[in-house]
ChimeraX commands (.cxc) that place a marker at each C-alpha (Angstrom):
marker #1 position 94.43,112.22,97.14 radius 0.5
marker #1 position 91.97,109.54,96.18 radius 0.5
marker #1 position 88.94,108.69,97.96 radius 0.5
marker #1 position 88.81,106.18,100.24 radius 0.5
marker #1 position 85.10,103.83,100.89 radius 0.5
marker #1 position 85.18,102.80,104.61 radius 0.5
marker #1 position 85.24,98.82,104.56 radius 0.5
marker #1 position 82.89,96.81,107.09 radius 0.5
marker #1 position 85.07,93.57,106.60 radius 0.5
marker #1 position 87.86,91.70,108.10 radius 0.5
marker #1 position 90.06,93.98,110.82 radius 0.5
marker #1 position 88.33,96.41,112.93 radius 0.5
marker #1 position 88.62,99.80,111.41 radius 0.5
marker #1 position 89.14,101.55,114.78 radius 0.5
marker #1 position 92.32,100.78,115.80 radius 0.5
marker #1 position 94.49,100.72,112.37 radius 0.5
marker #1 position 92.45,104.23,111.13 radius 0.5
marker #1 position 93.30,106.32,114.60 radius 0.5
marker #1 position 94.81,109.29,113.46 radius 0.5
marker #1 position 91.13,109.36,111.23 radius 0.5
marker #1 position 89.29,109.45,114.04 radius 0.5
marker #1 position 91.62,111.71,115.99 radius 0.5
marker #1 position 91.39,113.91,113.01 radius 0.5
marker #1 position 87.39,114.36,113.22 radius 0.5
marker #1 position 87.18,114.77,116.16 radius 0.5
marker #1 position 89.50,118.29,115.49 radius 0.5
marker #1 position 87.91,118.57,112.45 radius 0.5
marker #1 position 84.45,117.83,112.66 radius 0.5
marker #1 position 84.03,115.60,109.24 radius 0.5
marker #1 position 86.08,112.32,109.08 radius 0.5
marker #1 position 88.87,112.26,106.83 radius 0.5
marker #1 position 87.84,110.22,103.88 radius 0.5
marker #1 position 90.74,109.93,102.01 radius 0.5
marker #1 position 94.51,108.70,101.42 radius 0.5
marker #1 position 97.94,110.68,100.90 radius 0.5
marker #1 position 99.69,110.29,98.00 radius 0.5
marker #1 position 101.91,107.24,97.33 radius 0.5
marker #1 position 105.20,108.72,97.65 radius 0.5
marker #1 position 104.15,110.57,100.90 radius 0.5
marker #1 position 103.46,107.09,102.34 radius 0.5
marker #1 position 106.76,105.72,101.02 radius 0.5
marker #1 position 108.81,108.07,103.04 radius 0.5
marker #1 position 106.96,107.54,106.39 radius 0.5
marker #1 position 107.16,103.95,105.75 radius 0.5
marker #1 position 111.24,104.29,105.58 radius 0.5
marker #1 position 111.47,106.73,108.36 radius 0.5
marker #1 position 109.24,104.71,110.76 radius 0.5
marker #1 position 111.11,101.34,109.53 radius 0.5
marker #1 position 114.67,103.25,109.62 radius 0.5
marker #1 position 114.17,104.83,113.51 radius 0.5
marker #1 position 112.96,101.92,115.18 radius 0.5
marker #1 position 115.93,100.20,113.96 radius 0.5
marker #1 position 118.16,102.61,115.03 radius 0.5
marker #1 position 116.74,103.05,118.58 radius 0.5
marker #1 position 116.92,100.02,118.99 radius 0.5
marker #1 position 119.99,99.16,118.12 radius 0.5
marker #1 position 121.56,101.88,120.21 radius 0.5
marker #1 position 119.13,100.80,123.18 radius 0.5
marker #1 position 120.54,97.12,122.83 radius 0.5
marker #1 position 124.24,98.73,122.75 radius 0.5
marker #1 position 123.60,100.70,126.29 radius 0.5
marker #1 position 121.15,98.55,127.96 radius 0.5
marker #1 position 121.63,94.73,126.83 radius 0.5
marker #1 position 124.16,92.57,127.75 radius 0.5
marker #1 position 127.42,91.58,126.11 radius 0.5
marker #1 position 126.81,87.76,125.24 radius 0.5
marker #1 position 123.40,89.00,123.71 radius 0.5
marker #1 position 124.58,92.01,121.86 radius 0.5
marker #1 position 125.50,90.62,118.36 radius 0.5
marker #1 position 122.54,88.32,119.06 radius 0.5
marker #1 position 119.99,91.88,119.22 radius 0.5
marker #1 position 121.78,93.40,117.10 radius 0.5
marker #1 position 121.93,90.77,113.92 radius 0.5
marker #1 position 117.75,90.50,114.75 radius 0.5
marker #1 position 116.48,94.26,114.56 radius 0.5
marker #1 position 119.00,94.72,111.37 radius 0.5
marker #1 position 117.37,91.31,109.21 radius 0.5
marker #1 position 113.70,92.82,110.56 radius 0.5
marker #1 position 114.89,96.37,109.18 radius 0.5
marker #1 position 116.20,94.97,106.06 radius 0.5
marker #1 position 113.29,93.15,105.24 radius 0.5
marker #1 position 110.97,95.60,106.08 radius 0.5
marker #1 position 112.53,97.93,103.49 radius 0.5
marker #1 position 111.25,95.27,100.67 radius 0.5
marker #1 position 108.03,95.51,101.09 radius 0.5
marker #1 position 107.56,98.70,100.41 radius 0.5
marker #1 position 110.43,98.72,97.44 radius 0.5
marker #1 position 107.25,96.52,95.94 radius 0.5
marker #1 position 105.39,99.71,96.03 radius 0.5
marker #1 position 107.69,102.17,94.45 radius 0.5
marker #1 position 107.99,99.19,91.31 radius 0.5
marker #1 position 104.53,99.68,91.24 radius 0.5
marker #1 position 104.25,103.42,91.56 radius 0.5
marker #1 position 107.56,105.07,89.74 radius 0.5
marker #1 position 109.40,102.04,88.05 radius 0.5
marker #1 position 112.46,100.16,88.41 radius 0.5
marker #1 position 114.19,103.37,87.90 radius 0.5
marker #1 position 113.28,104.44,91.18 radius 0.5
marker #1 position 113.94,100.97,92.23 radius 0.5
marker #1 position 116.88,101.53,91.49 radius 0.5
marker #1 position 117.91,105.01,92.87 radius 0.5
marker #1 position 115.97,103.68,96.54 radius 0.5
marker #1 position 118.01,100.14,97.03 radius 0.5
marker #1 position 120.99,101.79,96.30 radius 0.5
marker #1 position 120.15,104.41,98.97 radius 0.5
marker #1 position 119.05,101.39,101.78 radius 0.5
marker #1 position 122.34,99.83,101.10 radius 0.5
marker #1 position 124.62,103.36,101.85 radius 0.5
marker #1 position 121.60,103.98,105.12 radius 0.5
marker #1 position 122.07,100.62,106.84 radius 0.5
marker #1 position 126.09,100.60,105.78 radius 0.5
marker #1 position 126.25,103.95,108.70 radius 0.5
marker #1 position 123.55,102.72,110.75 radius 0.5
marker #1 position 123.98,98.97,111.15 radius 0.5
marker #1 position 127.26,99.05,112.88 radius 0.5
marker #1 position 128.26,95.75,111.54 radius 0.5
marker #1 position 125.72,93.74,112.34 radius 0.5
marker #1 position 124.50,91.22,109.86 radius 0.5
marker #1 position 121.28,91.17,107.83 radius 0.5
marker #1 position 121.44,87.91,106.23 radius 0.5
marker #1 position 122.03,84.40,107.18 radius 0.5
marker #1 position 124.32,83.89,104.16 radius 0.5
marker #1 position 127.04,85.94,105.50 radius 0.5
marker #1 position 127.20,83.27,108.94 radius 0.5
marker #1 position 127.45,80.70,106.45 radius 0.5
marker #1 position 130.45,82.47,104.93 radius 0.5
marker #1 position 131.68,83.04,108.58 radius 0.5
marker #1 position 131.85,79.00,109.00 radius 0.5
marker #1 position 133.29,78.10,106.08 radius 0.5
marker #1 position 136.10,80.68,106.45 radius 0.5
marker #1 position 136.62,79.28,110.40 radius 0.5
marker #1 position 135.93,82.33,111.97 radius 0.5
marker #1 position 133.05,81.19,114.05 radius 0.5
marker #1 position 131.62,77.48,115.19 radius 0.5
marker #1 position 129.12,75.76,114.30 radius 0.5
marker #1 position 126.99,76.19,117.60 radius 0.5
marker #1 position 127.54,80.09,116.66 radius 0.5
marker #1 position 126.47,79.97,113.25 radius 0.5
marker #1 position 123.73,78.62,113.71 radius 0.5
marker #1 position 122.07,80.63,116.68 radius 0.5
marker #1 position 122.77,83.56,114.23 radius 0.5
marker #1 position 121.27,82.16,111.81 radius 0.5
marker #1 position 118.03,80.69,113.45 radius 0.5
marker #1 position 117.80,84.59,114.86 radius 0.5
marker #1 position 117.90,85.86,111.45 radius 0.5
marker #1 position 114.97,83.67,110.54 radius 0.5
marker #1 position 112.88,84.67,112.94 radius 0.5
marker #1 position 113.86,88.19,112.08 radius 0.5
marker #1 position 112.62,87.88,108.85 radius 0.5
marker #1 position 109.41,86.82,109.87 radius 0.5
marker #1 position 108.71,89.18,112.38 radius 0.5
marker #1 position 109.49,91.74,109.46 radius 0.5
marker #1 position 105.92,90.90,108.40 radius 0.5
marker #1 position 104.35,92.32,111.59 radius 0.5
marker #1 position 106.32,94.92,112.16 radius 0.5
marker #1 position 104.96,96.54,108.12 radius 0.5
marker #1 position 101.65,95.36,109.68 radius 0.5
marker #1 position 102.62,98.09,112.67 radius 0.5
marker #1 position 103.07,100.74,109.98 radius 0.5
marker #1 position 99.94,99.72,107.60 radius 0.5
marker #1 position 97.96,100.06,110.12 radius 0.5
marker #1 position 98.49,103.73,110.03 radius 0.5
marker #1 position 96.39,103.87,106.75 radius 0.5
marker #1 position 98.33,106.31,104.86 radius 0.5
marker #1 position 97.91,105.44,101.68 radius 0.5
marker #1 position 95.76,102.79,99.56 radius 0.5
marker #1 position 98.17,100.59,98.99 radius 0.5
marker #1 position 99.44,100.55,102.81 radius 0.5
marker #1 position 95.86,99.45,103.24 radius 0.5
marker #1 position 95.33,97.10,100.88 radius 0.5
marker #1 position 98.56,95.03,102.60 radius 0.5
marker #1 position 97.55,95.65,105.91 radius 0.5
marker #1 position 93.74,93.76,104.93 radius 0.5
marker #1 position 95.22,90.96,102.84 radius 0.5
marker #1 position 94.58,87.35,103.85 radius 0.5
marker #1 position 97.15,85.75,101.26 radius 0.5
marker #1 position 99.91,85.88,99.54 radius 0.5
marker #1 position 101.28,84.10,96.45 radius 0.5
marker #1 position 105.07,83.00,95.20 radius 0.5
marker #1 position 107.54,85.06,94.58 radius 0.5
marker #1 position 108.54,81.86,92.32 radius 0.5
marker #1 position 107.49,82.58,89.08 radius 0.5
marker #1 position 110.27,79.62,87.13 radius 0.5
marker #1 position 111.09,76.20,87.67 radius 0.5
marker #1 position 112.28,75.13,90.96 radius 0.5
marker #1 position 115.36,74.15,88.92 radius 0.5
marker #1 position 115.77,77.63,87.35 radius 0.5
marker #1 position 114.39,79.43,90.42 radius 0.5
marker #1 position 117.60,78.00,92.75 radius 0.5
marker #1 position 119.97,78.35,89.94 radius 0.5
marker #1 position 119.03,82.34,90.19 radius 0.5
marker #1 position 119.12,82.62,93.91 radius 0.5
marker #1 position 122.39,80.90,94.01 radius 0.5
marker #1 position 123.84,82.85,90.69 radius 0.5
marker #1 position 123.21,85.88,92.94 radius 0.5
marker #1 position 124.12,85.31,95.81 radius 0.5
marker #1 position 127.62,84.00,94.56 radius 0.5
marker #1 position 127.69,87.60,92.75 radius 0.5
marker #1 position 127.06,89.20,95.64 radius 0.5
marker #1 position 128.95,87.73,98.58 radius 0.5
marker #1 position 132.04,87.34,95.50 radius 0.5
marker #1 position 131.75,91.46,95.37 radius 0.5
marker #1 position 131.52,92.30,98.99 radius 0.5
marker #1 position 134.54,90.53,99.77 radius 0.5
marker #1 position 136.66,92.66,96.88 radius 0.5
marker #1 position 137.47,96.57,97.01 radius 0.5
marker #1 position 136.53,97.31,93.57 radius 0.5
marker #1 position 137.64,101.39,93.99 radius 0.5
marker #1 position 139.84,102.94,95.73 radius 0.5
marker #1 position 137.13,105.35,97.00 radius 0.5
marker #1 position 135.79,104.17,100.00 radius 0.5
marker #1 position 131.99,105.56,98.70 radius 0.5
marker #1 position 132.41,104.85,95.16 radius 0.5
marker #1 position 132.76,101.16,96.47 radius 0.5
marker #1 position 129.88,100.62,97.95 radius 0.5
marker #1 position 128.28,102.46,95.62 radius 0.5
marker #1 position 129.43,99.94,92.53 radius 0.5
marker #1 position 128.48,97.30,95.30 radius 0.5
marker #1 position 124.78,97.96,95.99 radius 0.5
marker #1 position 124.18,99.18,92.28 radius 0.5
marker #1 position 125.34,95.80,91.44 radius 0.5
marker #1 position 122.78,94.66,94.28 radius 0.5
marker #1 position 120.23,96.64,92.74 radius 0.5
marker #1 position 120.01,95.34,89.08 radius 0.5
marker #1 position 120.11,91.55,89.98 radius 0.5
marker #1 position 117.12,92.16,91.86 radius 0.5
marker #1 position 115.09,94.04,89.34 radius 0.5
marker #1 position 116.53,91.92,86.64 radius 0.5
marker #1 position 115.39,88.84,88.77 radius 0.5
marker #1 position 112.19,90.07,90.84 radius 0.5
marker #1 position 109.78,88.95,88.32 radius 0.5
marker #1 position 111.60,85.02,88.24 radius 0.5
marker #1 position 112.28,84.62,91.93 radius 0.5
marker #1 position 111.57,87.92,93.72 radius 0.5
marker #1 position 115.34,87.81,93.85 radius 0.5
marker #1 position 116.35,87.80,97.24 radius 0.5
marker #1 position 119.23,86.38,97.51 radius 0.5
marker #1 position 119.22,86.09,101.42 radius 0.5
marker #1 position 116.88,83.37,102.83 radius 0.5
marker #1 position 115.72,85.77,106.21 radius 0.5
marker #1 position 113.77,87.97,103.19 radius 0.5
marker #1 position 112.30,85.24,101.80 radius 0.5
marker #1 position 110.90,83.39,104.26 radius 0.5
marker #1 position 109.87,86.03,105.98 radius 0.5
marker #1 position 107.95,87.59,102.72 radius 0.5
marker #1 position 106.98,84.80,101.27 radius 0.5
marker #1 position 107.19,81.27,103.20 radius 0.5
marker #1 position 103.91,79.76,103.42 radius 0.5
marker #1 position 102.67,81.42,100.35 radius 0.5
marker #1 position 100.46,80.02,98.07 radius 0.5
marker #1 position 102.28,78.29,94.96 radius 0.5
marker #1 position 105.50,77.09,96.43 radius 0.5
marker #1 position 105.31,73.97,99.04 radius 0.5
marker #1 position 107.77,74.28,102.11 radius 0.5
marker #1 position 110.41,72.06,100.74 radius 0.5
marker #1 position 110.74,73.92,97.40 radius 0.5
marker #1 position 110.75,76.99,99.32 radius 0.5
marker #1 position 114.12,76.07,101.31 radius 0.5
marker #1 position 115.28,74.18,97.73 radius 0.5
marker #1 position 115.30,77.51,96.43 radius 0.5
marker #1 position 115.97,80.37,98.66 radius 0.5
marker #1 position 118.13,78.47,101.42 radius 0.5
marker #1 position 120.31,76.00,99.41 radius 0.5
marker #1 position 120.85,77.84,96.76 radius 0.5
marker #1 position 122.05,81.17,98.10 radius 0.5
marker #1 position 124.43,78.79,100.38 radius 0.5
marker #1 position 125.48,77.21,97.43 radius 0.5
marker #1 position 126.26,80.27,96.13 radius 0.5
marker #1 position 127.68,81.53,99.55 radius 0.5
marker #1 position 129.96,78.53,98.74 radius 0.5
marker #1 position 131.11,78.72,95.48 radius 0.5
marker #1 position 132.16,82.42,96.32 radius 0.5
marker #1 position 134.53,81.37,99.12 radius 0.5
marker #1 position 135.85,79.69,95.88 radius 0.5
marker #1 position 136.20,82.02,93.17 radius 0.5
marker #1 position 137.41,84.50,95.79 radius 0.5
marker #1 position 140.29,82.34,96.83 radius 0.5
marker #1 position 141.08,82.44,93.17 radius 0.5
marker #1 position 140.40,85.70,91.84 radius 0.5
marker #1 position 140.38,88.35,94.27 radius 0.5
marker #1 position 140.44,92.18,93.56 radius 0.5
marker #1 position 141.67,94.85,95.66 radius 0.5
marker #1 position 141.75,98.06,94.22 radius 0.5
marker #1 position 142.61,100.30,97.76 radius 0.5
marker #1 position 145.87,97.95,97.24 radius 0.5
marker #1 position 146.51,98.47,93.91 radius 0.5
marker #1 position 146.71,102.17,94.11 radius 0.5
marker #1 position 149.64,102.90,97.03 radius 0.5
marker #1 position 151.70,99.77,94.57 radius 0.5
marker #1 position 151.44,102.24,91.97 radius 0.5
marker #1 position 152.13,105.64,94.62 radius 0.5
marker #1 position 155.13,104.06,95.34 radius 0.5
marker #1 position 156.05,102.70,92.37 radius 0.5
marker #1 position 155.61,106.47,91.11 radius 0.5
marker #1 position 157.72,108.15,94.07 radius 0.5
marker link #1:1,2 radius 0.2
marker link #1:2,3 radius 0.2
marker link #1:3,4 radius 0.2
marker link #1:4,5 radius 0.2
marker link #1:5,6 radius 0.2
marker link #1:6,7 radius 0.2
marker link #1:7,8 radius 0.2
marker link #1:8,9 radius 0.2
marker link #1:9,10 radius 0.2
marker link #1:10,11 radius 0.2
marker link #1:11,12 radius 0.2
marker link #1:12,13 radius 0.2
marker link #1:13,14 radius 0.2
marker link #1:14,15 radius 0.2
marker link #1:15,16 radius 0.2
marker link #1:16,17 radius 0.2
marker link #1:17,18 radius 0.2
marker link #1:18,19 radius 0.2
marker link #1:19,20 radius 0.2
marker link #1:20,21 radius 0.2
marker link #1:21,22 radius 0.2
marker link #1:22,23 radius 0.2
marker link #1:23,24 radius 0.2
marker link #1:24,25 radius 0.2
marker link #1:25,26 radius 0.2
marker link #1:26,27 radius 0.2
marker link #1:27,28 radius 0.2
marker link #1:28,29 radius 0.2
marker link #1:29,30 radius 0.2
marker link #1:30,31 radius 0.2
marker link #1:31,32 radius 0.2
marker link #1:32,33 radius 0.2
marker link #1:33,34 radius 0.2
marker link #1:34,35 radius 0.2
marker link #1:35,36 radius 0.2
marker link #1:36,37 radius 0.2
marker link #1:37,38 radius 0.2
marker link #1:38,39 radius 0.2
marker link #1:39,40 radius 0.2
marker link #1:40,41 radius 0.2
marker link #1:41,42 radius 0.2
marker link #1:42,43 radius 0.2
marker link #1:43,44 radius 0.2
marker link #1:44,45 radius 0.2
marker link #1:45,46 radius 0.2
marker link #1:46,47 radius 0.2
marker link #1:47,48 radius 0.2
marker link #1:48,49 radius 0.2
marker link #1:49,50 radius 0.2
marker link #1:50,51 radius 0.2
marker link #1:51,52 radius 0.2
marker link #1:52,53 radius 0.2
marker link #1:53,54 radius 0.2
marker link #1:54,55 radius 0.2
marker link #1:55,56 radius 0.2
marker link #1:56,57 radius 0.2
marker link #1:57,58 radius 0.2
marker link #1:58,59 radius 0.2
marker link #1:59,60 radius 0.2
marker link #1:60,61 radius 0.2
marker link #1:61,62 radius 0.2
marker link #1:62,63 radius 0.2
marker link #1:63,64 radius 0.2
marker link #1:64,65 radius 0.2
marker link #1:65,66 radius 0.2
marker link #1:66,67 radius 0.2
marker link #1:67,68 radius 0.2
marker link #1:68,69 radius 0.2
marker link #1:69,70 radius 0.2
marker link #1:70,71 radius 0.2
marker link #1:71,72 radius 0.2
marker link #1:72,73 radius 0.2
marker link #1:73,74 radius 0.2
marker link #1:74,75 radius 0.2
marker link #1:75,76 radius 0.2
marker link #1:76,77 radius 0.2
marker link #1:77,78 radius 0.2
marker link #1:78,79 radius 0.2
marker link #1:79,80 radius 0.2
marker link #1:80,81 radius 0.2
marker link #1:81,82 radius 0.2
marker link #1:82,83 radius 0.2
marker link #1:83,84 radius 0.2
marker link #1:84,85 radius 0.2
marker link #1:85,86 radius 0.2
marker link #1:86,87 radius 0.2
marker link #1:87,88 radius 0.2
marker link #1:88,89 radius 0.2
marker link #1:89,90 radius 0.2
marker link #1:90,91 radius 0.2
marker link #1:91,92 radius 0.2
marker link #1:92,93 radius 0.2
marker link #1:93,94 radius 0.2
marker link #1:94,95 radius 0.2
marker link #1:95,96 radius 0.2
marker link #1:96,97 radius 0.2
marker link #1:97,98 radius 0.2
marker link #1:98,99 radius 0.2
marker link #1:99,100 radius 0.2
marker link #1:100,101 radius 0.2
marker link #1:101,102 radius 0.2
marker link #1:102,103 radius 0.2
marker link #1:103,104 radius 0.2
marker link #1:104,105 radius 0.2
marker link #1:105,106 radius 0.2
marker link #1:106,107 radius 0.2
marker link #1:107,108 radius 0.2
marker link #1:108,109 radius 0.2
marker link #1:109,110 radius 0.2
marker link #1:110,111 radius 0.2
marker link #1:111,112 radius 0.2
marker link #1:112,113 radius 0.2
marker link #1:113,114 radius 0.2
marker link #1:114,115 radius 0.2
marker link #1:115,116 radius 0.2
marker link #1:116,117 radius 0.2
marker link #1:117,118 radius 0.2
marker link #1:118,119 radius 0.2
marker link #1:119,120 radius 0.2
marker link #1:120,121 radius 0.2
marker link #1:121,122 radius 0.2
marker link #1:122,123 radius 0.2
marker link #1:123,124 radius 0.2
marker link #1:124,125 radius 0.2
marker link #1:125,126 radius 0.2
marker link #1:126,127 radius 0.2
marker link #1:127,128 radius 0.2
marker link #1:128,129 radius 0.2
marker link #1:129,130 radius 0.2
marker link #1:130,131 radius 0.2
marker link #1:131,132 radius 0.2
marker link #1:132,133 radius 0.2
marker link #1:133,134 radius 0.2
marker link #1:134,135 radius 0.2
marker link #1:135,136 radius 0.2
marker link #1:136,137 radius 0.2
marker link #1:137,138 radius 0.2
marker link #1:138,139 radius 0.2
marker link #1:139,140 radius 0.2
marker link #1:140,141 radius 0.2
marker link #1:141,142 radius 0.2
marker link #1:142,143 radius 0.2
marker link #1:143,144 radius 0.2
marker link #1:144,145 radius 0.2
marker link #1:145,146 radius 0.2
marker link #1:146,147 radius 0.2
marker link #1:147,148 radius 0.2
marker link #1:148,149 radius 0.2
marker link #1:149,150 radius 0.2
marker link #1:150,151 radius 0.2
marker link #1:151,152 radius 0.2
marker link #1:152,153 radius 0.2
marker link #1:153,154 radius 0.2
marker link #1:154,155 radius 0.2
marker link #1:155,156 radius 0.2
marker link #1:156,157 radius 0.2
marker link #1:157,158 radius 0.2
marker link #1:158,159 radius 0.2
marker link #1:159,160 radius 0.2
marker link #1:160,161 radius 0.2
marker link #1:161,162 radius 0.2
marker link #1:162,163 radius 0.2
marker link #1:163,164 radius 0.2
marker link #1:164,165 radius 0.2
marker link #1:165,166 radius 0.2
marker link #1:166,167 radius 0.2
marker link #1:167,168 radius 0.2
marker link #1:168,169 radius 0.2
marker link #1:169,170 radius 0.2
marker link #1:170,171 radius 0.2
marker link #1:171,172 radius 0.2
marker link #1:172,173 radius 0.2
marker link #1:173,174 radius 0.2
marker link #1:174,175 radius 0.2
marker link #1:175,176 radius 0.2
marker link #1:176,177 radius 0.2
marker link #1:177,178 radius 0.2
marker link #1:178,179 radius 0.2
marker link #1:179,180 radius 0.2
marker link #1:180,181 radius 0.2
marker link #1:181,182 radius 0.2
marker link #1:182,183 radius 0.2
marker link #1:183,184 radius 0.2
marker link #1:184,185 radius 0.2
marker link #1:185,186 radius 0.2
marker link #1:186,187 radius 0.2
marker link #1:187,188 radius 0.2
marker link #1:188,189 radius 0.2
marker link #1:189,190 radius 0.2
marker link #1:190,191 radius 0.2
marker link #1:191,192 radius 0.2
marker link #1:192,193 radius 0.2
marker link #1:193,194 radius 0.2
marker link #1:194,195 radius 0.2
marker link #1:195,196 radius 0.2
marker link #1:196,197 radius 0.2
marker link #1:197,198 radius 0.2
marker link #1:198,199 radius 0.2
marker link #1:199,200 radius 0.2
marker link #1:200,201 radius 0.2
marker link #1:201,202 radius 0.2
marker link #1:202,203 radius 0.2
marker link #1:203,204 radius 0.2
marker link #1:204,205 radius 0.2
marker link #1:205,206 radius 0.2
marker link #1:206,207 radius 0.2
marker link #1:207,208 radius 0.2
marker link #1:208,209 radius 0.2
marker link #1:209,210 radius 0.2
marker link #1:210,211 radius 0.2
marker link #1:211,212 radius 0.2
marker link #1:212,213 radius 0.2
marker link #1:213,214 radius 0.2
marker link #1:214,215 radius 0.2
marker link #1:215,216 radius 0.2
marker link #1:216,217 radius 0.2
marker link #1:217,218 radius 0.2
marker link #1:218,219 radius 0.2
marker link #1:219,220 radius 0.2
marker link #1:220,221 radius 0.2
marker link #1:221,222 radius 0.2
marker link #1:222,223 radius 0.2
marker link #1:223,224 radius 0.2
marker link #1:224,225 radius 0.2
marker link #1:225,226 radius 0.2
marker link #1:226,227 radius 0.2
marker link #1:227,228 radius 0.2
marker link #1:228,229 radius 0.2
marker link #1:229,230 radius 0.2
marker link #1:230,231 radius 0.2
marker link #1:231,232 radius 0.2
marker link #1:232,233 radius 0.2
marker link #1:233,234 radius 0.2
marker link #1:234,235 radius 0.2
marker link #1:235,236 radius 0.2
marker link #1:236,237 radius 0.2
marker link #1:237,238 radius 0.2
marker link #1:238,239 radius 0.2
marker link #1:239,240 radius 0.2
marker link #1:240,241 radius 0.2
marker link #1:241,242 radius 0.2
marker link #1:242,243 radius 0.2
marker link #1:243,244 radius 0.2
marker link #1:244,245 radius 0.2
marker link #1:245,246 radius 0.2
marker link #1:246,247 radius 0.2
marker link #1:247,248 radius 0.2
marker link #1:248,249 radius 0.2
marker link #1:249,250 radius 0.2
marker link #1:250,251 radius 0.2
marker link #1:251,252 radius 0.2
marker link #1:252,253 radius 0.2
marker link #1:253,254 radius 0.2
marker link #1:254,255 radius 0.2
marker link #1:255,256 radius 0.2
marker link #1:256,257 radius 0.2
marker link #1:257,258 radius 0.2
marker link #1:258,259 radius 0.2
marker link #1:259,260 radius 0.2
marker link #1:260,261 radius 0.2
marker link #1:261,262 radius 0.2
marker link #1:262,263 radius 0.2
marker link #1:263,264 radius 0.2
marker link #1:264,265 radius 0.2
marker link #1:265,266 radius 0.2
marker link #1:266,267 radius 0.2
marker link #1:267,268 radius 0.2
marker link #1:268,269 radius 0.2
marker link #1:269,270 radius 0.2
marker link #1:270,271 radius 0.2
marker link #1:271,272 radius 0.2
marker link #1:272,273 radius 0.2
marker link #1:273,274 radius 0.2
marker link #1:274,275 radius 0.2
marker link #1:275,276 radius 0.2
marker link #1:276,277 radius 0.2
marker link #1:277,278 radius 0.2
marker link #1:278,279 radius 0.2
marker link #1:279,280 radius 0.2
marker link #1:280,281 radius 0.2
marker link #1:281,282 radius 0.2
marker link #1:282,283 radius 0.2
marker link #1:283,284 radius 0.2
marker link #1:284,285 radius 0.2
marker link #1:285,286 radius 0.2
marker link #1:286,287 radius 0.2
marker link #1:287,288 radius 0.2
marker link #1:288,289 radius 0.2
marker link #1:289,290 radius 0.2
marker link #1:290,291 radius 0.2
marker link #1:291,292 radius 0.2
marker link #1:292,293 radius 0.2
marker link #1:293,294 radius 0.2
marker link #1:294,295 radius 0.2
view
């Protein structure tokens, strides 16, 4: 495990390194080391995932009925946005192949633990386009998810404060951030639009009669798009996540941020509904029809 040097600048070391002080009382020596990045990644995901699952269960049991869906959307959005802070470290240490695997696993887990809650404002916008929700309901949901995206940074900081790995300490002490937009506004808008179009359209299809294979195909599509576009825009195709990760960062003004990371995805979502009305895939129905003909 790599050694560390104590820092005296920035935040007080007492609170964020409590486990080190406790261990020093037990061992009689201050533990001046970090654990491996893979250990930090597992701890991070377990804490964030456990927090999300626990709060959703408490929400189901104790929240008033009119608040349950909003609380679930807030927590699920914050959890999903939280995952992607650690995905940066996976890419840094282990490369795109392991990032692909991580994203697919995150999607499969969220499909089973979010219990129908939404983590992306584009879904509320799509429901509005389909006439399934009223304008006020969609606006409230989008606002709540935006706040959740912003709150995800504080959740990530809480985990980083455990100070298990060097990457987490660096993120905990950071005072500035840089925009993920590394291309022109128009190119960035188009990339986020296309990614949202593909993600929204593909999630409206049934690409395989086997449910698990269908999930893996859809999650793999998202993972590939993220890996291909991460150096261009961060490839979020989730406005709440983009705002939580990069809004206010150096290099992109507020108006530019909203053009790329909000207008682009909303246009893509709108186009996906048009494409779906023209071309819809349902392999489960195709297989059922085939079996009928065979019989």
